[in-house]
SESEVEX-315310 format. One line per 4 residues: number of its first residue (from 1); their letters; for each residue x, y, z of C-alpha. Coordinates in Angstrom, 2 decimals. Layout:
residues N
NUM = A = X Y Z | ... .
This chain:
residues 115
1 = QVQL = 167.49 41.09 51.46 | 165.17 40.32 53.99 | 163.49 43.47 55.33 | 160.91 43.52 58.87 .
5 = VESG = 157.53 45.30 58.53 | 156.29 45.57 61.69 | 153.52 46.86 62.40 | 150.01 47.94 65.50 .
9 = GGLA = 152.22 50.23 67.95 | 150.72 53.80 69.32 | 148.78 54.88 72.01 | 147.58 52.27 74.57 .
13 = QAGG = 145.72 53.66 78.17 | 147.56 51.62 81.49 | 145.50 48.08 81.14 | 144.37 48.95 77.72 .
17 = SLRL = 145.86 45.76 74.65 | 148.30 46.51 71.29 | 148.88 43.90 69.52 | 152.53 43.87 67.51 .
21 = SCSA = 153.36 42.14 63.83 | 156.64 41.40 62.49 | 156.78 40.05 58.05 | 159.64 39.49 57.35 .
25 = SGSD = 160.39 39.09 53.83 | 161.56 36.61 51.28 | 161.46 32.96 50.44 | 163.97 31.92 53.66 .
29 = LARV = 162.61 31.04 57.00 | 162.71 32.78 59.85 | 164.75 30.09 62.77 | 163.64 32.78 65.03 .
33 = MTWY = 162.72 35.82 65.76 | 162.67 38.10 68.84 | 161.37 41.33 70.02 | 163.46 43.70 72.25 .
37 = RQPP = 162.12 47.18 73.37 | 163.87 49.60 74.32 | 162.68 52.79 76.77 | 162.90 56.33 76.91 .
41 = GKQR = 166.88 56.81 77.92 | 167.28 52.76 78.06 | 168.72 50.28 77.10 | 167.27 47.68 74.50 .
45 = ELVA = 166.29 44.47 76.45 | 164.64 41.08 75.56 | 160.69 40.67 75.58 | 160.19 37.66 73.95 .
49 = NLRM = 161.63 34.72 71.87 | 160.13 32.50 69.13 | 162.23 29.75 67.71 | 160.26 29.03 64.70 .
53 = SEDT = 160.54 24.37 65.70 | 158.64 25.04 68.71 | 155.31 26.19 69.73 | 156.15 28.53 73.61 .
57 = ATYA = 158.22 30.95 73.18 | 160.06 32.70 76.18 | 159.54 36.12 77.86 | 161.33 38.84 79.89 .
61 = ESVK = 160.10 38.33 83.88 | 157.99 41.88 83.56 | 156.27 40.90 80.85 | 155.00 37.14 81.32 .
65 = GRFT = 151.46 36.73 81.72 | 150.80 40.00 80.07 | 152.68 39.39 76.73 | 151.70 36.43 74.72 .
69 = MSKE = 154.28 35.40 71.26 | 152.07 33.93 68.04 | 153.88 32.85 64.34 | 152.72 32.51 60.92 .
73 = IAKN = 155.39 30.59 60.10 | 154.56 30.49 56.35 | 153.62 34.53 56.16 | 157.61 34.31 58.24 .
77 = TVSL = 155.16 36.16 61.24 | 155.24 36.86 64.81 | 152.77 39.21 67.01 | 152.67 39.88 69.89 .
81 = QMNS = 150.07 40.08 72.14 | 150.32 42.98 74.14 | 147.81 43.04 77.57 | 147.09 44.29 80.86 .
85 = LKSE = 150.00 47.14 79.18 | 151.58 49.42 82.32 | 153.50 52.60 81.83 | 156.61 50.56 82.20 .
89 = DTAV = 156.04 49.13 79.18 | 156.34 52.64 76.73 | 159.21 51.83 74.60 | 160.75 51.68 70.86 .
93 = YYCK = 159.79 47.81 69.89 | 161.77 46.06 67.55 | 161.94 42.22 65.67 | 164.54 40.86 65.29 .
97 = VIIQ = 165.12 37.58 62.98 | 167.39 35.45 62.15 | 167.35 33.70 58.70 | 170.14 30.82 58.37 .
101 = SATY = 173.18 31.87 60.05 | 172.44 36.18 59.55 | 170.24 38.28 62.05 | 168.00 40.97 60.85 .
105 = FGRG = 166.61 44.19 62.95 | 163.61 45.48 62.26 | 163.15 50.04 62.46 | 161.06 49.37 65.70 .
109 = TQVT = 157.62 50.98 66.14 | 156.62 52.92 69.06 | 154.52 51.11 71.87 | 153.64 54.40 74.31 .
113 = VSS = 151.04 53.53 77.08 | 149.60 56.81 79.48 | 148.68 56.41 82.65 .
């Protein structure tokens, strides 16, 4: 059973930065890793997506130019560097991983941005 461990959430001021990480356990390498977020009272939305065989992630329009997703393939780990944070970035951030044909979600990490 694959487990995802997310870390790095917390409180930041508007204009500040946070870095999230997500690591998948197990020996099988991830094919795709994705960050989602769910703001208070809203539906979950995709933030960034990265195929582990590629170097470039895709991003939601709302975070382009501010968030950067990176990978460490050997560690089955991705990170999300979040800069120029805004109050609307406040959400629970979830990591999703596809390993072989199975999909796994992390439990989420809270990000709160104060204005």
